[in-house]
C-alpha positions as CSV (number, residue, x, y, z in Angstrom):
1,A,-36.4,0.8,-25.3
2,M,-33.9,-2.0,-26.0
3,S,-32.7,-4.2,-23.1
4,A,-29.0,-4.1,-22.2
5,E,-28.7,-7.7,-23.3
6,R,-29.6,-6.6,-26.8
7,V,-27.0,-3.8,-26.5
8,F,-24.2,-6.4,-26.3
9,A,-25.8,-8.6,-29.0
10,Q,-24.8,-5.8,-31.4
11,T,-21.1,-6.1,-32.0
12,D,-21.0,-2.5,-33.4
13,V,-21.7,-1.2,-29.9
14,L,-18.9,-3.0,-28.1
15,P,-16.7,-0.3,-26.6
16,Q,-13.8,0.9,-28.7
17,Y,-11.2,1.7,-26.1
18,A,-8.6,4.5,-26.6
19,A,-5.4,4.5,-24.7
20,I,-5.3,7.6,-22.5
21,S,-2.2,7.2,-20.3
22,R,-0.2,4.2,-19.1
23,G,-2.5,1.4,-18.1
24,L,-5.6,3.5,-18.7
25,E,-8.2,3.3,-21.5
26,Y,-11.4,5.2,-22.1
27,A,-14.5,4.4,-24.2
28,H,-17.8,6.2,-24.9
29,L,-20.7,4.0,-25.8
30,S,-23.5,5.8,-27.5
31,V,-26.5,3.5,-28.1
32,A,-29.4,4.9,-30.2
33,D,-32.0,2.3,-29.0
34,G,-32.4,3.7,-25.5
35,P,-30.9,6.0,-25.9
36,W,-27.9,5.4,-23.7
37,S,-24.7,7.4,-23.2
38,I,-22.2,5.3,-21.3
39,H,-18.7,6.3,-20.2
40,I,-16.1,3.6,-19.4
41,V,-12.6,3.8,-17.9
42,R,-10.7,0.6,-18.1
43,I,-7.7,0.2,-15.8
44,D,-4.9,-2.3,-16.1
45,R,-4.7,-4.1,-12.7
46,G,-1.2,-5.3,-13.7
47,D,0.2,-1.8,-13.5
48,K,1.0,-1.6,-9.7
49,A,1.8,2.1,-9.9
50,L,-1.9,2.8,-10.5
51,E,-3.7,2.8,-7.1
52,F,-7.1,3.7,-5.8
53,V,-7.3,6.3,-3.0
54,S,-10.5,7.9,-1.6
55,A,-11.3,11.5,-0.7
56,L,-13.6,13.0,1.9
57,A,-15.1,16.3,0.8
58,Q,-13.5,19.2,2.6
59,G,-11.8,16.7,5.0
60,T,-14.9,16.4,7.2
61,V,-17.8,14.0,7.4
62,Y,-20.4,16.7,6.8
63,G,-18.4,18.4,4.0
64,L,-19.6,18.4,0.4
65,A,-17.6,19.2,-2.8
66,T,-17.7,18.2,-6.5
67,V,-15.5,15.3,-7.6
68,R,-13.4,17.9,-9.5
69,R,-12.7,19.9,-6.3
70,Q,-12.0,16.7,-4.3
71,V,-9.4,15.7,-6.9
72,E,-7.9,19.2,-6.7
73,A,-7.6,18.9,-2.9
74,L,-5.9,15.5,-2.9
75,P,-2.6,15.6,-1.1
76,K,0.2,15.8,-3.7
77,G,2.2,12.9,-2.1
78,L,-0.4,10.4,-3.1
79,G,0.4,10.5,-6.8
80,R,-1.0,12.1,-9.9
81,P,-4.8,11.8,-10.1
82,I,-5.9,10.4,-13.5
83,A,-9.5,9.3,-13.1
84,A,-12.2,9.6,-10.5
85,V,-15.9,8.9,-9.8
86,N,-18.3,9.9,-7.1
87,A,-18.6,7.3,-4.4
88,D,-21.1,6.5,-1.6
89,F,-24.7,7.6,-1.0
90,F,-24.9,10.3,1.6
91,Q,-27.1,12.4,3.8
92,I,-28.4,14.9,1.2
93,R,-31.1,16.7,3.1
94,P,-29.9,19.9,4.8
95,G,-29.1,19.7,8.5
96,P,-26.2,19.2,10.9
97,Y,-25.2,15.9,9.3
98,Q,-25.6,16.8,5.6
99,G,-22.7,15.2,3.7
100,D,-22.4,12.2,6.0
101,P,-21.5,9.1,3.8
102,T,-24.1,6.4,4.4
103,G,-21.6,3.5,4.7
104,M,-17.9,2.9,5.4
105,H,-15.1,5.1,4.3
106,V,-11.4,4.6,4.9
107,V,-9.0,7.4,3.7
108,E,-5.3,6.5,3.7
109,G,-5.9,3.9,6.4
110,E,-8.0,6.2,8.6
111,L,-11.6,5.1,9.3
112,V,-13.8,8.2,8.8
113,S,-17.2,6.6,8.4
114,G,-18.5,3.3,9.9
115,P,-19.8,0.4,7.8
116,I,-23.5,0.1,7.0
117,G,-24.5,-2.2,4.2
118,T,-22.2,-2.9,1.2
119,G,-19.0,-1.4,0.1
120,F,-15.7,-1.8,-1.9
121,W,-12.3,-2.1,-0.3
122,I,-8.8,-3.2,-1.2
123,D,-7.5,-5.8,1.2
124,P,-3.9,-5.6,2.6
125,A,-2.8,-8.1,-0.1
126,G,-3.9,-5.6,-2.7
127,R,-7.0,-7.6,-3.8
128,P,-10.3,-5.8,-4.5
129,R,-13.3,-6.9,-2.4
130,I,-17.0,-6.0,-2.5
131,G,-19.6,-7.1,0.0
132,A,-21.5,-6.3,3.2
133,V,-19.4,-5.2,6.1
134,Y,-20.8,-5.2,9.7
135,P,-19.5,-3.0,12.6
136,R,-18.7,-4.7,15.9
137,F,-17.8,-1.4,17.6
138,E,-18.1,-1.6,21.4
139,A,-17.0,0.3,24.5
140,T,-16.4,-1.3,27.9
141,G,-15.5,0.3,31.2
142,P,-15.8,0.1,35.0
143,G,-19.0,-0.8,36.8
144,G,-20.3,-3.0,34.0
145,F,-20.3,-0.2,31.5
146,H,-20.8,-1.8,28.0
147,T,-22.3,-0.4,24.9
148,S,-22.2,-0.9,21.1
149,F,-21.9,2.3,19.1
150,A,-22.1,3.7,15.6
151,F,-19.4,6.0,14.3
152,N,-19.3,9.6,13.0
153,Q,-23.0,9.8,12.2
154,E,-26.3,11.2,13.5
155,R,-27.2,9.8,17.0
156,S,-30.6,8.7,18.1
157,D,-31.9,8.9,21.7
158,N,-31.4,5.3,22.6
159,K,-28.0,4.7,20.8
160,A,-24.4,5.6,21.3
161,V,-22.1,7.2,18.6
162,L,-18.3,7.7,18.7
163,Y,-17.1,10.9,17.1
164,A,-13.5,11.4,15.9
165,P,-11.8,14.7,14.7
166,S,-12.8,13.7,11.1
167,M,-16.3,14.6,12.2
168,G,-15.4,18.2,12.4
169,R,-15.2,20.7,15.3
170,S,-18.1,19.3,17.4
171,T,-20.5,16.4,17.7
172,R,-23.6,18.4,16.5
173,T,-25.8,16.4,18.8
174,T,-28.5,17.6,21.1
175,G,-29.1,16.2,24.6
176,G,-27.6,13.1,26.2
177,V,-24.3,12.5,27.9
178,E,-20.9,12.8,26.2
179,L,-17.6,11.3,27.3
180,V,-14.6,13.2,26.1
181,L,-11.9,10.6,25.7
182,I,-8.1,11.1,25.6
183,R,-5.3,8.7,25.0
184,E,-4.5,6.4,27.9
185,G,-0.7,5.8,28.4
186,Q,1.4,5.0,25.3
187,G,-1.2,2.9,23.6
188,L,-2.6,3.2,20.1
189,W,-4.4,6.4,19.4
190,L,-5.5,8.6,16.5
191,P,-6.0,8.5,13.6
192,L,-8.6,5.8,14.3
193,R,-8.2,2.6,12.3
194,A,-10.6,-0.3,11.8
195,G,-9.8,-3.6,13.4
196,R,-7.9,-2.1,16.4
197,Q,-8.6,-1.8,20.1
198,Y,-8.0,1.5,21.9
199,S,-7.5,2.4,25.6
200,A,-8.9,5.8,26.5
201,R,-9.3,7.9,29.6
202,V,-12.5,9.9,30.3
203,A,-11.2,13.5,30.4
204,S,-14.6,14.9,31.1
205,V,-18.3,14.1,31.2
206,R,-20.5,16.6,29.4
207,H,-24.3,17.0,29.4
208,G,-26.5,18.6,26.7
209,G,-24.7,17.5,23.5
210,D,-22.6,19.3,20.9
211,S,-19.3,18.7,22.6
212,P,-16.2,20.1,20.9
213,I,-13.9,17.6,19.3
214,D,-10.2,18.5,19.6
215,A,-7.5,17.1,17.2
216,D,-6.4,14.5,19.8
217,T,-9.8,13.6,21.4
218,L,-12.7,11.2,20.7
219,V,-16.2,11.8,22.0
220,L,-18.5,8.9,22.9
221,S,-22.0,10.3,22.8
222,L,-24.8,8.5,24.7
223,G,-28.3,9.3,23.7
224,P,-30.5,10.4,26.7
225,T,-32.6,7.2,26.8
226,L,-29.5,5.1,26.7
227,A,-27.6,7.2,29.3
228,A,-30.5,6.8,31.7
229,D,-30.3,3.0,31.4
230,I,-26.6,2.4,31.9
231,N,-23.9,3.1,34.4
232,V,-22.2,6.1,32.8
233,P,-18.4,6.1,33.6
234,M,-17.0,8.9,35.7
235,E,-14.2,11.3,34.8
236,G,-10.9,9.5,35.1
237,S,-12.3,6.1,34.1
238,I,-10.4,3.9,31.6
239,I,-12.5,2.8,28.7
240,S,-11.7,0.2,26.1
241,V,-12.8,1.0,22.6
242,S,-13.0,-1.7,20.0
243,M,-13.2,-0.9,16.3
244,H,-13.6,-4.4,14.9
245,T,-15.7,-5.2,11.8
246,T,-16.9,-8.4,10.0
247,P,-15.1,-9.1,7.7
248,S,-12.0,-7.4,9.2
249,L,-10.9,-4.1,7.6
250,E,-7.6,-4.1,9.6
251,G,-4.8,-2.9,7.4
252,V,-7.2,-1.6,4.7
253,R,-6.0,1.8,3.3
254,T,-8.9,2.5,0.9
255,A,-12.6,1.7,1.3
256,I,-15.9,3.2,0.3
257,G,-19.5,2.4,0.9
258,G,-21.9,1.6,-1.9
259,G,-25.3,0.3,-2.9
260,A,-26.6,-2.8,-4.7
261,I,-24.1,-5.5,-5.6
262,L,-24.8,-6.0,-9.3
263,V,-22.5,-8.8,-10.2
264,K,-20.8,-11.3,-7.8
265,D,-18.4,-14.1,-8.9
266,G,-19.5,-13.8,-12.5
267,K,-23.2,-13.9,-11.9
268,A,-25.8,-11.1,-12.2
269,Q,-27.8,-10.6,-9.1
270,T,-31.6,-10.6,-9.4
271,W,-34.2,-8.1,-8.3
272,G,-38.0,-8.2,-8.1
273,G,-40.6,-5.4,-8.4
274,Q,-40.3,-2.2,-10.4
275,Q,-36.8,-1.4,-11.7
276,P,-36.5,2.3,-12.4
277,R,-33.9,3.8,-14.6
278,H,-31.6,6.5,-13.3
279,P,-28.1,7.9,-14.0
280,R,-25.7,5.4,-12.5
281,T,-22.1,5.2,-11.3
282,V,-20.6,1.6,-11.1
283,L,-17.3,0.1,-10.1
284,G,-16.5,-3.3,-11.5
285,F,-13.5,-5.6,-11.9
286,N,-12.1,-8.9,-13.2
287,R,-8.7,-10.4,-12.9
288,E,-7.1,-8.1,-15.5
289,H,-9.0,-4.8,-15.1
290,Y,-10.9,-2.4,-13.0
291,Y,-13.9,-0.5,-14.7
292,L,-15.2,2.9,-13.7
293,V,-18.6,3.3,-15.5
294,V,-21.1,6.2,-15.6
295,V,-24.4,5.8,-17.4
296,D,-26.0,9.2,-18.0
297,G,-29.8,9.5,-17.4
298,R,-32.8,11.7,-17.1
299,Q,-31.9,13.5,-20.3
300,Y,-34.3,13.0,-23.1
301,G,-32.6,12.4,-26.4
302,L,-29.2,11.7,-24.8
303,S,-29.6,9.0,-22.2
304,I,-32.5,7.4,-20.2
305,G,-30.4,5.8,-17.4
306,M,-30.4,2.2,-16.5
307,S,-32.2,-0.2,-14.1
308,Y,-30.2,-2.6,-11.9
309,P,-30.8,-5.6,-14.3
310,E,-29.6,-3.5,-17.2
311,L,-26.6,-2.3,-15.3
312,A,-25.7,-5.9,-14.3
313,E,-26.0,-7.0,-17.9
314,L,-23.8,-4.0,-19.0
315,M,-21.1,-4.9,-16.5
316,L,-21.1,-8.6,-17.4
317,G,-20.9,-7.5,-21.1
318,L,-17.8,-5.5,-20.3
319,G,-16.2,-8.6,-18.8
320,C,-16.6,-7.9,-15.1
321,T,-16.8,-10.8,-12.6
322,D,-17.9,-8.4,-9.8
323,A,-19.6,-5.0,-9.8
324,I,-21.2,-2.6,-7.2
325,N,-23.5,0.3,-7.8
326,L,-22.4,3.6,-6.2
327,D,-24.4,6.7,-5.7
328,G,-26.2,7.7,-8.9
329,G,-28.8,10.3,-10.0
330,G,-27.4,13.9,-10.1
331,S,-24.3,12.7,-8.2
332,S,-23.0,10.5,-11.1
333,T,-19.7,12.0,-12.2
334,L,-16.8,10.6,-14.2
335,W,-13.7,12.8,-14.1
336,L,-10.8,11.9,-16.4
337,L,-7.4,13.8,-16.6
338,G,-8.9,17.2,-15.7
339,K,-12.3,16.9,-17.5
340,V,-15.7,15.7,-16.5
341,M,-16.6,13.3,-19.3
342,N,-20.3,12.6,-18.7
343,S,-23.3,14.9,-18.6
344,P,-24.5,15.2,-15.0
345,S,-28.3,15.2,-14.8
346,D,-28.5,18.4,-12.7
347,G,-27.0,20.3,-15.6
348,R,-23.8,20.8,-13.5
349,E,-21.6,18.9,-11.2
350,R,-23.2,18.1,-7.9
351,A,-21.3,18.5,-4.6
352,V,-21.0,15.0,-3.1
353,A,-19.7,13.5,0.1
354,N,-16.7,11.5,-1.1
355,S,-15.0,10.1,-4.2
356,L,-12.8,7.2,-5.4
357,I,-9.7,8.5,-7.2
358,L,-7.2,6.6,-9.3
359,V,-3.7,7.9,-8.9
360,D,-0.5,7.2,-10.8
361,T,2.3,6.8,-8.2
362,K,5.0,6.8,-10.9
363,T,6.6,10.0,-12.0
364,D,6.8,8.9,-15.6
365,T,3.2,9.0,-16.6
366,E,3.6,9.2,-20.4
367,L,2.0,6.5,-22.6
368,S,4.8,4.1,-23.3
369,E,4.7,1.3,-25.9
């Protein structure tokens, strides 16, 4: 098979973009020497009415739904959805936490999944960012109580996890000690936002796990090994809960987790070892444009998928200065104005954890010259 560098050496396979709606263009690259089938949506960053929002399948951390269904469920007030892709990797194996996005996820300013590894976010100044984000979540209380914690995910025996209403109706844990937290005084409270500090009161201390989560409560779950090691606060205690991250996500309204960073500051990253080819979903950008790209794969005669080095070359060839790999394989989906444009490798759309959706916030969405 031909390398991606050779793809862009052939001028006849440069994308021929067609204008789809205001500020939005689409191209389909079909390359025989692969073969590769590549779907590209190019978005004008100068059009401020076009904005990225994110969706959480079925509104809960363990929900799953196709990209199409997530688009359909998007609150109407956010704008008219015009393009979308699947987003983060997620817990795919069946169990209580199936559907949990692997990394960070911010929906309309609400933190619903804590950062692990890399991701994409739009900073409060409107600039796109990709990179690693680290949680600095910690809870402190009386009697020297202090613990770091993860957020809205599976809890191990020697760790703590904070659960918010976005988790669903209960923590789904087994064993350990769980502190049911309510708002203290008139301070900040739900929905939970990154970069903020919260003051909470312990409403009750529960043993055995799987505590219910009400609309206005948080639950701090302490694994049994951890709970045996620390001074667990009593009912009525005031706990300080810090949701800081490095870099800060304060004021961020949209963020998703991702995988390998492919291109950073105009340079392709490098990888050793075997580089398998798979269907891929990629988000890239430069000063002028955003790019949503899906490369089909695992389909003999149509498309073989791409390796990371090939993907990086592809994104550079499209003109990206920065690009991040999102969840791929059977999850790879590109939705455009009501239609799935690519050929998902499962033979149908896969239900996924979350999605990144481009909306038009202007009412006049017709293509204007």
